[in-house]
DSSP file (Angstrom, degrees, kcal/mol; ACC not computed):
  #  RESIDUE AA STRUCTURE BP1 BP2  ACC     N-H-->O    O-->H-N    N-H-->O    O-->H-N    TCO  KAPPA ALPHA  PHI   PSI    X-CA   Y-CA   Z-CA
    1    1 A X    >         0   0    0      0, 0.0     3,-1.3     0, 0.0     0, 0.0   0.000 360.0 360.0 360.0  19.1  -13.1   30.8   -0.8
    2    2 A X  T 3   +     0   0    0      1,-0.3     0, 0.0     3,-0.0     0, 0.0   0.752 360.0  49.4 -66.7 -25.5  -13.6   30.2   -4.5
    3    3 A X  T 3  S+     0   0    0      2,-0.1    -1,-0.3     3,-0.0     3,-0.1   0.254  83.0 127.9 -98.7  11.9   -9.8   29.6   -5.0
    4    4 A X    <   -     0   0    0     -3,-1.3     2,-0.2     1,-0.1     3,-0.0  -0.359  67.7-106.7 -70.3 148.8   -9.5   27.1   -2.1
    5    5 A X        -     0   0    0      1,-0.1    -1,-0.1     2,-0.1    -2,-0.1  -0.551  39.6-110.9 -74.4 137.1   -7.9   23.7   -2.8
    6    6 A X        -     0   0    0     -2,-0.2    -1,-0.1     1,-0.1    12,-0.1  -0.335  21.4-119.6 -68.7 154.1  -10.4   20.9   -2.9
    7    7 A X  S    S+     0   0    0     10,-0.1    11,-2.7    -3,-0.0     2,-0.3   0.567  94.6  26.8 -74.4  -7.3  -10.2   18.5    0.0
    8    8 A X  E     -A   17   0A   0      9,-0.2     2,-0.4     2,-0.0     9,-0.2  -0.991  64.6-154.6-149.0 158.1   -9.6   15.6   -2.4
    9    9 A X  E     -A   16   0A   0      7,-2.3     7,-2.5    -2,-0.3     2,-0.6  -0.996  20.0-129.1-132.8 136.1   -8.1   15.1   -5.9
   10   10 A X  E     -A   15   0A   0     -2,-0.4     2,-0.5     5,-0.2     5,-0.2  -0.760  27.0-179.5 -86.1 125.9   -8.9   12.3   -8.3
   11   11 A X  E >   -A   14   0A   0      3,-2.7     3,-2.3    -2,-0.6     2,-0.3  -0.920  57.9 -57.9-127.2 104.6   -5.7   10.6   -9.6
   12   12 A X  T 3  S-     0   0    0     -2,-0.5    -2,-0.0     1,-0.3     0, 0.0  -0.454 117.4 -21.8  64.4-122.5   -6.3    7.8  -12.0
   13   13 A X  T 3  S+     0   0    0     -2,-0.3     2,-0.4    -3,-0.1    -1,-0.3   0.293 126.9  78.2-100.8   8.8   -8.5    5.2  -10.3
   14   14 A X  E <   -A   11   0A   0     -3,-2.3    -3,-2.7     2,-0.0     2,-0.5  -0.957  69.4-140.1-127.6 137.4   -7.6    6.3   -6.8
   15   15 A X  E     -A   10   0A   0     -2,-0.4     2,-0.6    -5,-0.2    -5,-0.2  -0.845  12.9-151.5 -96.7 127.1   -8.9    9.3   -4.8
   16   16 A X  E     -A    9   0A   0     -7,-2.5    -7,-2.3    -2,-0.5     2,-0.5  -0.881  13.6-160.8 -97.9 119.6   -6.3   11.1   -2.7
   17   17 A X  E     -A    8   0A   0     -2,-0.6    -9,-0.2    -9,-0.2     2,-0.1  -0.869  12.1-132.7-109.0 131.7   -7.9   12.7    0.3
   18   18 A X        -     0   0    0    -11,-2.7     2,-0.3    -2,-0.5   -11,-0.0  -0.485  25.6-168.7 -74.9 148.5   -6.3   15.5    2.3
   19   19 A X    >   -     0   0    0     -2,-0.1     3,-1.7     1,-0.1     4,-0.5  -0.918  37.9-105.6-132.8 162.0   -6.2   15.2    6.0
   20   20 A X  G >  S+     0   0    0     -2,-0.3     3,-0.7     1,-0.3     4,-0.3   0.821 121.3  54.8 -55.5 -31.6   -5.4   17.5    8.8
   21   21 A X  G >  S+     0   0    0      1,-0.2     3,-1.2     2,-0.2     4,-0.4   0.639  85.0  85.1 -77.4 -13.2   -2.1   15.7    9.3
   22   22 A X  G X  S+     0   0    0     -3,-1.7     3,-1.0     1,-0.3    -1,-0.2   0.828  82.7  59.0 -58.9 -32.8   -1.1   16.2    5.7
   23   23 A X  G <  S+     0   0    0     -3,-0.7    -1,-0.3    -4,-0.5    -2,-0.2   0.798 108.1  45.8 -63.6 -29.6    0.3   19.6    6.5
   24   24 A X  G <  S+     0   0    0     -3,-1.2    -1,-0.3    -4,-0.3    -2,-0.2   0.396  87.9 118.0 -96.4   1.9    2.7   18.0    9.0
   25   25 A X    <   -     0   0    0     -3,-1.0     2,-0.2    -4,-0.4    -3,-0.0  -0.453  53.4-144.8 -73.4 139.7    3.8   15.1    6.6
   26   26 A X     >  -     0   0    0     -2,-0.2     4,-1.9     1,-0.1     5,-0.2  -0.498  29.6-105.6 -92.3 170.4    7.4   14.9    5.6
   27   27 A X  H  > S+     0   0    0      1,-0.2     4,-2.5     2,-0.2     5,-0.2   0.877 123.8  55.0 -60.5 -39.3    8.5   13.7    2.2
   28   28 A X  H  > S+     0   0    0      2,-0.2     4,-2.5     1,-0.2    -1,-0.2   0.882 105.3  52.7 -63.0 -40.3    9.6   10.5    3.8
   29   29 A X  H  > S+     0   0    0      2,-0.2     4,-2.1     1,-0.2    -1,-0.2   0.917 111.4  46.2 -59.3 -44.5    6.1   10.0    5.2
   30   30 A X  H  X S+     0   0    0     -4,-1.9     4,-2.3     2,-0.2    -2,-0.2   0.900 112.3  49.6 -68.6 -42.8    4.5   10.5    1.8
   31   31 A X  H  X S+     0   0    0     -4,-2.5     4,-2.2     2,-0.2    -2,-0.2   0.890 111.0  50.1 -64.5 -39.0    7.0    8.1    0.1
   32   32 A X  H  X S+     0   0    0     -4,-2.5     4,-2.6     2,-0.2    -2,-0.2   0.920 109.9  50.8 -64.8 -43.1    6.4    5.4    2.8
   33   33 A X  H  X S+     0   0    0     -4,-2.1     4,-2.3     1,-0.2    -2,-0.2   0.919 112.0  46.4 -61.2 -44.1    2.7    5.7    2.3
   34   34 A X  H  X S+     0   0    0     -4,-2.3     4,-2.0     2,-0.2    -1,-0.2   0.867 111.3  53.4 -65.8 -36.9    3.0    5.4   -1.5
   35   35 A X  H  X S+     0   0    0     -4,-2.2     4,-2.1     2,-0.2    -2,-0.2   0.939 109.5  47.6 -61.4 -47.7    5.4    2.4   -1.0
   36   36 A X  H  X S+     0   0    0     -4,-2.6     4,-2.4     1,-0.2    -2,-0.2   0.916 111.1  51.2 -61.2 -45.2    2.8    0.7    1.3
   37   37 A X  H  X S+     0   0    0     -4,-2.3     4,-2.2     1,-0.2    -1,-0.2   0.861 109.6  50.3 -63.5 -34.1    0.0    1.3   -1.3
   38   38 A X  H  X S+     0   0    0     -4,-2.0     4,-2.3     2,-0.2    -1,-0.2   0.886 109.3  50.9 -69.4 -39.5    2.1   -0.2   -4.0
   39   39 A X  H  X S+     0   0    0     -4,-2.1     4,-2.5     2,-0.2    -2,-0.2   0.902 110.8  48.9 -62.0 -42.4    2.8   -3.3   -2.0
   40   40 A X  H  X S+     0   0    0     -4,-2.4     4,-2.6     2,-0.2     5,-0.2   0.940 110.0  51.6 -64.5 -46.0   -0.9   -3.7   -1.3
   41   41 A X  H  X S+     0   0    0     -4,-2.2     4,-2.0     1,-0.2    -2,-0.2   0.926 112.1  46.0 -55.4 -47.6   -1.7   -3.3   -5.0
   42   42 A X  H  X S+     0   0    0     -4,-2.3     4,-2.6     1,-0.2    -1,-0.2   0.900 111.2  52.7 -65.0 -40.4    0.9   -6.0   -5.9
   43   43 A X  H  X S+     0   0    0     -4,-2.5     4,-2.3     1,-0.2    -1,-0.2   0.916 109.1  48.5 -63.7 -42.5   -0.3   -8.3   -3.2
   44   44 A X  H  X S+     0   0    0     -4,-2.6     4,-2.3     1,-0.2    -1,-0.2   0.884 111.0  51.0 -62.7 -37.9   -3.9   -8.1   -4.5
   45   45 A X  H  X S+     0   0    0     -4,-2.0     4,-2.1    -5,-0.2    -2,-0.2   0.908 107.7  53.6 -63.3 -41.9   -2.7   -8.7   -8.0
   46   46 A X  H  X>S+     0   0    0     -4,-2.6     5,-2.5     1,-0.2     4,-0.6   0.928 109.0  48.4 -58.5 -46.1   -0.8  -11.8   -6.8
   47   47 A X  H ><5S+     0   0    0     -4,-2.3     3,-1.3     1,-0.2    -1,-0.2   0.934 110.7  50.8 -59.4 -45.6   -4.0  -13.2   -5.2
   48   48 A X  H 3<5S+     0   0    0     -4,-2.3    -1,-0.2     1,-0.3    -2,-0.2   0.874 112.7  47.0 -61.0 -36.7   -6.0  -12.5   -8.4
   49   49 A X  H 3<5S-     0   0    0     -4,-2.1    -1,-0.3    -5,-0.1    -2,-0.2   0.455 117.0-112.1 -86.7  -0.8   -3.4  -14.4  -10.4
   50   50 A X  T <<5 +     0   0    0     -3,-1.3     2,-1.8    -4,-0.6    -3,-0.2   0.601  69.3 142.6  82.5  11.7   -3.2  -17.3   -8.0
   51   51 A X      < +     0   0    0     -5,-2.5     2,-0.3    -6,-0.2    -1,-0.2  -0.526  40.0 113.7 -84.9  69.9    0.4  -16.5   -6.8
   52   52 A X        -     0   0    0     -2,-1.8     2,-0.3    -5,-0.1    -5,-0.0  -0.894  56.1-136.0-137.7 164.1   -0.4  -17.6   -3.2
   53   53 A X        -     0   0    0     -2,-0.3    -2,-0.0     1,-0.0     2,-0.0  -0.933  23.2-118.9-120.5 146.8    0.6  -20.2   -0.7
   54   54 A X     >  -     0   0    0     -2,-0.3     4,-2.5     1,-0.1     5,-0.2  -0.278  35.6-104.2 -71.2 169.2   -1.6  -22.2    1.6
   55   55 A X  H  > S+     0   0    0      1,-0.2     4,-2.4     2,-0.2     5,-0.2   0.926 123.8  49.6 -60.1 -44.6   -1.0  -21.8    5.3
   56   56 A X  H  > S+     0   0    0      1,-0.2     4,-2.0     2,-0.2    -1,-0.2   0.888 111.1  49.9 -64.9 -39.6    0.7  -25.3    5.4
   57   57 A X  H  > S+     0   0    0      2,-0.2     4,-2.5     1,-0.2    -1,-0.2   0.904 110.6  49.5 -65.1 -41.6    2.9  -24.3    2.4
   58   58 A X  H  X S+     0   0    0     -4,-2.5     4,-2.5     1,-0.2     5,-0.2   0.910 110.0  50.6 -64.0 -42.7    3.9  -21.1    4.1
   59   59 A X  H  X S+     0   0    0     -4,-2.4     4,-2.3    -5,-0.2    -1,-0.2   0.906 111.6  48.9 -62.6 -39.6    4.8  -22.9    7.4
   60   60 A X  H  X S+     0   0    0     -4,-2.0     4,-2.2     2,-0.2    -2,-0.2   0.917 111.6  48.9 -65.6 -43.7    6.9  -25.4    5.5
   61   61 A X  H  X S+     0   0    0     -4,-2.5     4,-2.2     1,-0.2    -2,-0.2   0.907 113.6  45.7 -64.8 -41.5    8.8  -22.7    3.6
   62   62 A X  H  X S+     0   0    0     -4,-2.5     4,-2.9     2,-0.2     5,-0.2   0.875 108.8  56.8 -68.7 -35.9    9.5  -20.7    6.7
   63   63 A X  H  X S+     0   0    0     -4,-2.3     4,-1.4    -5,-0.2    -2,-0.2   0.940 110.9  43.7 -58.5 -46.9   10.6  -23.9    8.6
   64   64 A X  H  X S+     0   0    0     -4,-2.2     4,-0.9     1,-0.2    -2,-0.2   0.915 113.9  50.4 -65.9 -43.5   13.2  -24.6    5.8
   65   65 A X  H >< S+     0   0    0     -4,-2.2     3,-0.6     1,-0.2    -2,-0.2   0.897 110.6  49.4 -63.9 -42.0   14.3  -20.9    5.8
   66   66 A X  H 3< S+     0   0    0     -4,-2.9    -1,-0.2     1,-0.2    -2,-0.2   0.774 106.7  56.7 -71.1 -25.1   14.7  -20.8    9.6
   67   67 A X  H 3<        0   0    0     -4,-1.4    -1,-0.2     1,-0.2    -2,-0.2   0.718 360.0 360.0 -77.3 -19.9   16.8  -24.0    9.7
   68   68 A X    <<        0   0    0     -4,-0.9    -1,-0.2    -3,-0.6    -2,-0.2   0.499 360.0 360.0 -77.0 360.0   19.3  -22.6    7.3
């Protein structure tokens, strides 16, 4: 078993772990997973940079958007 693929691979600052379901994943599944991870990364960066709304501000913005 010396040539077996390791159960995880280090990619940059993120560890990608293989799972039993990985063999059944489609390209679309993988693309969606990467899309979600990127959105989470951007959201965290927004929070760190202060690009956020309070609950009251968000409600007001949605109220205006729903009235249009």
